[in-house]
C-alpha positions as CSV (number, residue, x, y, z in Angstrom):
1,M,0.0,0.0,0.0
2,T,1.8,3.1,-1.2
3,F,-0.4,5.5,0.7
4,Y,2.0,7.0,3.4
5,R,1.0,7.2,7.0
6,Q,2.7,8.4,10.2
7,V,1.4,7.4,13.6
8,G,2.8,8.3,17.0
9,E,6.3,9.6,17.8
10,I,9.1,9.2,15.3
11,P,12.5,11.1,15.0
12,P,12.9,13.7,12.2
13,K,15.5,11.5,10.4
14,R,15.2,7.7,10.0
15,H,17.9,5.4,11.4
16,T,19.1,8.0,13.9
17,Q,19.1,8.0,17.7
18,F,15.6,8.3,19.2
19,R,15.3,8.2,23.0
20,N,12.5,8.1,25.6
21,A,12.2,10.6,28.4
22,E,14.6,8.7,30.5
23,G,17.2,8.7,27.8
24,A,16.9,5.0,26.7
25,L,17.1,4.3,23.0
26,Y,14.1,3.0,21.2
27,Y,14.7,0.0,18.9
28,E,14.0,0.3,15.2
29,E,12.3,-2.5,13.3
30,L,12.2,-2.1,9.5
31,M,9.3,-4.2,8.2
32,G,9.7,-4.4,4.4
33,E,8.4,-6.5,1.5
34,E,10.2,-8.1,-1.4
35,G,13.7,-8.0,0.2
36,F,13.2,-4.4,1.2
37,S,12.7,-3.5,-2.5
38,S,9.0,-2.6,-2.1
39,D,6.7,-1.1,0.5
40,S,7.9,-0.9,4.1
41,S,7.3,0.8,7.5
42,L,9.7,1.7,10.2
43,L,8.6,0.9,13.8
44,Y,10.0,2.1,17.1
45,H,9.9,-0.4,19.9
46,S,10.5,0.1,23.6
47,G,11.8,-3.5,23.9
48,V,14.0,-5.6,21.7
49,P,11.7,-7.1,19.0
50,S,13.9,-10.1,18.5
51,A,14.1,-11.2,22.1
52,I,12.3,-14.6,22.5
53,V,12.6,-16.9,25.5
54,D,10.9,-20.0,24.1
55,S,9.6,-21.6,20.9
56,Q,7.3,-24.7,20.8
57,V,5.2,-26.4,18.2
58,W,1.7,-25.1,17.5
59,E,-0.4,-27.9,16.2
60,L,-2.5,-26.4,13.5
61,P,-6.1,-27.4,12.6
62,D,-6.6,-29.8,9.7
63,L,-5.2,-28.1,6.6
64,A,-5.2,-31.2,4.3
65,T,-7.0,-30.9,1.0
66,V,-8.5,-33.3,-1.6
67,A,-8.8,-32.7,-5.3
68,N,-12.1,-31.7,-6.9
69,H,-12.2,-34.9,-8.9
70,P,-14.2,-35.8,-10.7
71,L,-14.6,-32.2,-11.9
72,T,-17.8,-30.9,-10.2
73,P,-19.4,-27.5,-9.5
74,R,-20.3,-27.4,-5.8
75,H,-22.5,-25.7,-3.3
76,L,-21.0,-25.4,0.2
77,K,-23.1,-24.2,3.1
78,L,-20.8,-22.3,5.4
79,H,-23.4,-21.5,8.0
80,D,-23.6,-25.3,8.8
81,L,-19.9,-25.3,9.9
82,F,-20.5,-23.9,13.4
83,T,-23.2,-24.6,16.0
84,D,-21.7,-23.8,19.4
85,T,-19.3,-20.8,19.1
86,S,-19.0,-20.0,22.8
87,A,-15.4,-21.1,22.9
88,T,-14.2,-20.3,19.4
89,N,-11.7,-17.6,18.3
90,V,-10.9,-16.2,14.9
91,V,-7.3,-17.6,14.8
92,E,-7.4,-21.1,16.1
93,H,-10.8,-22.3,15.0
94,R,-10.9,-21.4,11.3
95,R,-12.1,-24.3,9.2
96,L,-10.5,-24.7,5.8
97,V,-13.0,-24.6,3.0
98,L,-10.9,-24.4,-0.2
99,G,-7.3,-24.0,-1.0
100,N,-4.3,-24.4,-3.3
101,G,-0.6,-23.5,-3.3
102,D,-1.4,-19.8,-3.7
103,V,-4.4,-19.1,-1.4
104,R,-6.6,-20.7,1.3
105,I,-10.2,-19.8,2.1
106,S,-11.5,-20.5,5.6
107,Y,-14.6,-19.6,7.6
108,V,-15.0,-19.0,11.3
109,V,-17.7,-17.8,13.7
110,A,-16.1,-16.6,17.0
111,E,-17.0,-15.1,20.3
112,Q,-13.8,-15.3,22.2
113,P,-10.6,-13.2,22.0
114,S,-7.9,-14.8,19.9
115,P,-4.3,-15.4,21.0
116,Y,-1.7,-13.1,19.6
117,Y,-1.0,-14.2,16.1
118,R,1.3,-13.6,13.1
119,N,1.0,-15.1,9.6
120,A,4.5,-15.4,8.2
121,I,3.4,-16.9,4.9
122,G,1.4,-14.1,3.3
123,D,-1.1,-11.3,3.7
124,E,-4.6,-12.0,5.0
125,C,-7.8,-10.4,3.7
126,V,-10.6,-11.1,6.2
127,Y,-14.2,-10.2,5.2
128,I,-16.6,-9.5,8.1
129,E,-19.8,-11.2,7.1
130,K,-21.6,-10.3,10.3
131,G,-20.8,-8.8,13.7
132,T,-18.0,-6.6,14.8
133,A,-14.5,-7.0,16.1
134,T,-11.6,-5.0,17.4
135,V,-8.3,-6.0,15.8
136,E,-5.3,-5.0,18.0
137,T,-2.1,-4.9,16.0
138,V,1.5,-3.8,16.5
139,F,0.7,-0.8,14.3
140,G,-2.4,0.2,16.4
141,V,-6.1,-0.7,16.6
142,L,-8.6,-1.3,13.8
143,N,-12.4,-1.4,14.4
144,A,-14.0,-3.9,12.0
145,V,-17.7,-3.9,11.2
146,E,-20.0,-5.8,9.0
147,G,-19.0,-5.5,5.4
148,D,-15.3,-4.6,6.1
149,Y,-12.4,-6.2,4.4
150,V,-9.6,-6.3,7.0
151,L,-6.2,-6.3,5.2
152,I,-3.3,-7.6,7.4
153,P,0.2,-7.6,5.9
154,R,2.4,-10.7,6.3
155,A,4.2,-10.9,9.6
156,T,1.9,-8.4,11.4
157,T,1.4,-9.4,15.0
158,H,-2.2,-9.0,16.0
159,R,-5.2,-10.4,17.8
160,W,-9.0,-10.5,17.3
161,L,-11.5,-9.4,19.9
162,P,-15.1,-10.1,18.7
163,G,-17.8,-7.7,19.6
164,P,-20.7,-8.5,22.0
165,N,-22.6,-10.5,19.3
166,G,-19.5,-12.3,18.0
167,V,-18.1,-12.1,14.5
168,H,-18.5,-14.2,11.3
169,A,-15.3,-14.0,9.3
170,Y,-14.5,-15.2,5.8
171,C,-10.7,-15.5,5.8
172,I,-8.6,-15.3,2.6
173,E,-5.0,-16.3,3.4
174,A,-2.5,-15.7,0.6
175,N,1.0,-17.0,0.0
176,S,1.8,-13.5,-1.4
177,H,0.8,-9.9,-0.8
178,I,-2.7,-8.6,-1.4
179,A,-3.1,-5.2,-2.9
180,P,-5.5,-3.0,-5.1
181,P,-5.4,-3.9,-8.8
182,K,-2.5,-2.3,-10.7
183,R,-4.9,-0.8,-13.3
184,Y,-6.5,1.3,-10.6
185,L,-3.2,3.0,-9.7
186,S,-0.8,5.5,-11.2
187,R,2.8,4.5,-11.7
188,Y,3.5,6.2,-8.3
189,G,0.7,4.3,-6.5
190,Q,-2.1,6.9,-6.3
191,F,-5.6,5.7,-7.0
192,L,-6.7,6.9,-10.5
193,E,-10.0,8.6,-11.2
194,H,-11.6,5.5,-12.8
195,S,-10.9,3.4,-9.7
196,P,-14.1,2.3,-7.8
197,Y,-12.6,3.4,-4.5
198,C,-9.7,5.6,-3.3
199,E,-7.5,6.4,-0.4
200,R,-10.3,8.1,1.6
201,D,-12.0,4.7,1.8
202,L,-9.1,3.0,3.5
203,H,-8.9,3.2,7.3
204,G,-5.6,2.4,9.0
205,P,-4.6,2.8,12.7
206,T,-4.6,6.4,13.9
207,S,-2.6,6.1,17.2
208,P,-0.2,3.7,18.8
209,F,-1.5,0.9,20.9
210,T,1.0,-0.1,23.7
211,V,0.7,-2.9,26.2
212,E,3.1,-3.8,29.0
213,G,4.0,-7.4,29.7
214,T,6.6,-10.1,29.8
215,D,6.8,-13.7,28.4
216,V,4.1,-13.1,25.8
217,E,3.1,-16.0,23.5
218,V,2.5,-15.3,19.8
219,L,1.2,-18.0,17.5
220,V,3.1,-18.0,14.2
221,K,2.0,-19.7,11.0
222,H,4.9,-20.3,8.7
223,R,6.4,-22.4,5.9
224,G,7.3,-26.0,6.6
225,H,6.6,-29.7,5.8
226,G,3.0,-29.8,7.1
227,P,-0.1,-30.2,5.0
228,S,0.0,-27.6,2.2
229,G,3.5,-26.7,3.3
230,I,2.3,-25.0,6.4
231,V,3.3,-25.5,10.1
232,G,2.9,-23.5,13.3
233,S,5.1,-22.4,16.2
234,R,4.3,-20.8,19.6
235,M,7.0,-18.2,20.1
236,T,7.3,-16.5,23.5
237,Y,8.6,-13.0,23.6
238,A,10.5,-11.5,26.5
239,T,8.5,-8.3,26.3
240,H,5.1,-7.4,24.8
241,P,5.3,-7.0,21.0
242,F,2.7,-4.1,21.4
243,D,5.4,-1.7,22.6
244,V,5.6,0.5,19.4
245,V,5.5,4.2,20.3
246,G,5.4,5.3,16.6
247,W,5.9,4.3,13.0
248,D,5.7,5.6,9.5
249,G,5.6,4.1,6.0
250,C,3.4,2.5,3.4
251,L,3.0,-1.0,4.9
252,Y,0.3,-1.3,7.5
253,P,-3.1,-3.0,8.2
254,Y,-6.3,-1.3,7.1
255,T,-10.0,-1.8,6.6
256,F,-12.1,-1.1,3.5
257,N,-15.9,-1.4,3.7
258,V,-17.7,-3.0,0.7
259,S,-20.4,-0.2,0.9
260,D,-17.7,2.2,-0.2
261,Y,-17.1,0.4,-3.5
262,E,-18.6,2.3,-6.4
263,P,-20.0,-0.2,-8.9
264,I,-19.1,0.1,-12.6
265,T,-22.2,-0.5,-14.8
266,G,-23.1,-0.2,-18.4
267,R,-25.9,-0.5,-21.0
268,I,-25.2,-4.2,-21.4
269,H,-23.8,-6.7,-18.9
270,Q,-20.3,-5.9,-17.8
271,P,-17.6,-8.6,-17.5
272,P,-16.4,-9.8,-14.0
273,P,-13.2,-7.7,-13.9
274,V,-15.2,-4.5,-13.3
275,H,-16.1,-6.0,-9.9
276,Q,-12.4,-6.5,-8.8
277,V,-11.3,-5.0,-5.5
278,F,-7.9,-6.7,-4.7
279,E,-5.4,-9.0,-6.2
280,G,-2.7,-11.4,-5.0
281,Y,-0.3,-13.8,-6.8
282,N,-2.4,-16.1,-9.0
283,F,-5.8,-14.9,-7.7
284,V,-8.1,-11.9,-7.6
285,I,-10.8,-10.8,-5.2
286,C,-14.0,-9.2,-6.5
287,N,-17.2,-8.0,-4.9
288,F,-20.7,-7.8,-6.4
289,V,-22.6,-5.0,-4.7
290,P,-26.1,-3.5,-4.9
291,R,-26.2,-1.5,-8.2
292,K,-28.2,-0.3,-11.1
293,V,-28.2,-3.0,-13.7
294,D,-27.9,-3.0,-17.5
295,Y,-30.1,-0.3,-19.2
296,H,-30.1,-1.2,-22.9
297,P,-33.7,-1.7,-23.9
298,L,-33.0,-5.4,-24.8
299,S,-30.5,-6.1,-22.0
300,V,-30.3,-9.4,-20.1
301,P,-29.3,-8.3,-16.6
302,V,-28.1,-11.7,-15.3
303,P,-24.7,-13.0,-16.5
304,Y,-24.4,-14.9,-19.8
305,Y,-23.0,-18.4,-19.6
306,H,-19.3,-18.2,-19.4
307,S,-16.2,-20.4,-19.4
308,N,-13.4,-18.8,-17.3
309,V,-10.9,-21.0,-18.9
310,D,-7.9,-20.0,-16.7
311,S,-9.7,-19.9,-13.3
312,D,-11.7,-21.6,-10.6
313,E,-14.4,-19.2,-9.4
314,V,-15.6,-19.1,-5.8
315,M,-18.6,-16.9,-4.9
316,F,-19.6,-16.3,-1.3
317,Y,-23.2,-15.0,-1.0
318,C,-23.3,-12.7,2.0
319,G,-26.2,-10.3,1.5
320,G,-29.3,-9.4,-0.5
321,D,-30.7,-11.7,-3.1
322,Y,-28.4,-13.1,-5.8
323,E,-30.7,-13.2,-8.9
324,A,-28.6,-15.5,-11.1
325,R,-28.7,-18.4,-8.6
326,K,-32.5,-18.4,-8.0
327,G,-33.7,-22.0,-8.1
328,S,-30.3,-23.5,-7.3
329,G,-30.6,-23.8,-3.5
330,I,-28.0,-21.1,-3.0
331,G,-28.7,-18.7,-0.1
332,L,-27.0,-16.5,2.4
333,G,-23.9,-18.1,3.7
334,S,-23.5,-20.3,0.6
335,I,-20.4,-20.7,-1.5
336,S,-20.6,-21.8,-5.1
337,L,-17.5,-23.3,-6.7
338,H,-17.4,-23.3,-10.5
339,P,-14.1,-24.9,-11.5
340,G,-12.1,-24.1,-14.7
341,G,-13.1,-26.3,-17.5
342,Y,-16.8,-26.0,-16.7
343,A,-19.1,-23.4,-18.4
344,H,-21.5,-21.9,-15.9
345,G,-24.1,-19.2,-15.6
346,P,-27.6,-18.5,-14.3
347,Q,-30.3,-21.0,-13.6
348,P,-32.5,-21.2,-16.8
349,S,-35.5,-19.8,-15.0
350,A,-33.5,-16.8,-13.7
351,I,-32.9,-15.4,-17.2
352,E,-36.5,-14.6,-18.2
353,A,-37.2,-13.5,-14.6
354,S,-34.5,-10.9,-14.7
355,L,-35.7,-9.1,-17.8
356,G,-36.8,-5.5,-17.1
357,A,-35.0,-5.4,-13.7
358,E,-33.5,-2.0,-13.0
359,R,-31.5,-2.8,-9.9
360,F,-30.0,-5.8,-8.1
361,E,-29.8,-5.9,-4.3
362,E,-27.1,-8.5,-4.1
363,L,-23.9,-8.7,-2.1
364,A,-21.2,-11.4,-2.8
365,V,-17.5,-11.8,-2.5
366,M,-15.7,-13.7,-5.3
367,V,-12.3,-15.2,-5.4
368,D,-10.9,-16.3,-8.8
369,T,-7.8,-18.5,-8.7
370,F,-5.5,-19.4,-11.5
371,R,-4.6,-22.8,-10.1
372,P,-7.3,-25.4,-9.3
373,L,-8.8,-25.3,-5.9
374,E,-9.0,-28.4,-3.6
375,L,-11.5,-29.0,-0.9
376,G,-10.5,-28.6,2.8
377,E,-12.2,-30.5,5.6
378,G,-14.7,-27.7,6.1
379,G,-15.7,-27.6,2.5
380,Q,-16.1,-31.4,2.3
381,S,-18.4,-31.4,5.4
382,V,-20.9,-28.9,4.0
383,D,-21.1,-29.9,0.3
384,D,-24.8,-30.2,-0.5
385,G,-24.0,-32.9,-3.2
386,V,-26.8,-31.9,-5.6
387,Y,-26.0,-28.4,-6.9
388,A,-24.1,-29.6,-9.9
389,Y,-27.3,-31.1,-11.4
390,T,-29.7,-28.2,-10.8
391,W,-29.3,-26.8,-14.3
392,A,-30.5,-30.1,-15.9
393,G,-32.9,-30.9,-13.1
394,R,-31.8,-34.5,-13.0
395,R,-28.8,-36.8,-12.3
396,L,-27.9,-39.7,-14.4
397,H,-26.2,-41.8,-11.7
398,P,-27.6,-40.7,-8.3
């Protein structure tokens, strides 16, 4: 994120002496991407950020996946994944729905504060389907509400504190960084006028958040020889990692609310790239928001049948009424998986029913991946088993 921010106290010149009121030096931590050849931020700690006193294995939840074979479009009912959420937290109780070597999609409903946590594999983009949460980070505090994307850069220490009614979180974990699409940005990183959102819509920390403490445990997800190449460690720090008195730079967590996305529409149906909001390596994130629909006198507002030959398409239905899926069993909390190699589109009855519509009140988050997705344990457990055959209305070998 090339939008520069300064929070708290920093010296006038980087990499120079900076002392507290008692004369003790603060400790600099330069947090940078791509070998310090891209975005970075400079943080000033009261304690030594490298000082650990213990490291143990963190046994991660089941991250194994199975291939979508034979090739099948699927309907996954995420709201069936959790019944009792009184003891769950956003970090430890995510259930893996879909994943590949570039991105993993999990879902969690949580009521309890999470442990301190750091993802050392890639950025996280967490969509708040329902509820609220406070996200405490080494950069400061974010307040997340329904409809927010919470963008957390790789290696950011943070924890989640759900609001009084809990939080429903759709977690997109990358093996890369997640950023706005390059076509929305100038060569210097400013949002261009044709972008459907801009810097004013991004909300980062506004003040430091400091906590005193010793022997503080942080759960770290990192590369290793576990399922999907992922393992976990419990690292105990001598002093609290939330001891940053100030920082500046272009790398930090932020929120963006889907209601601030200005939809791009046209006289005839617009292709999926107009809905894009973020991108990572080998995947993109789009959102379909309430909007005026196609206004050519002979327009067909629902999508045409399409074959996204390079991608698997995952749609999470999280608000309103998604017109194209009427008659399929899809509802709020559903995921549809349309794999590459399979042409998909609206249910036949939805096409005629959409004619003459002037507006769609739908809300969905889509992830398109450029490598095939496999099913995690969560996805396998809530597959309805019949969605693939709803277009034909029958199944040859039930």
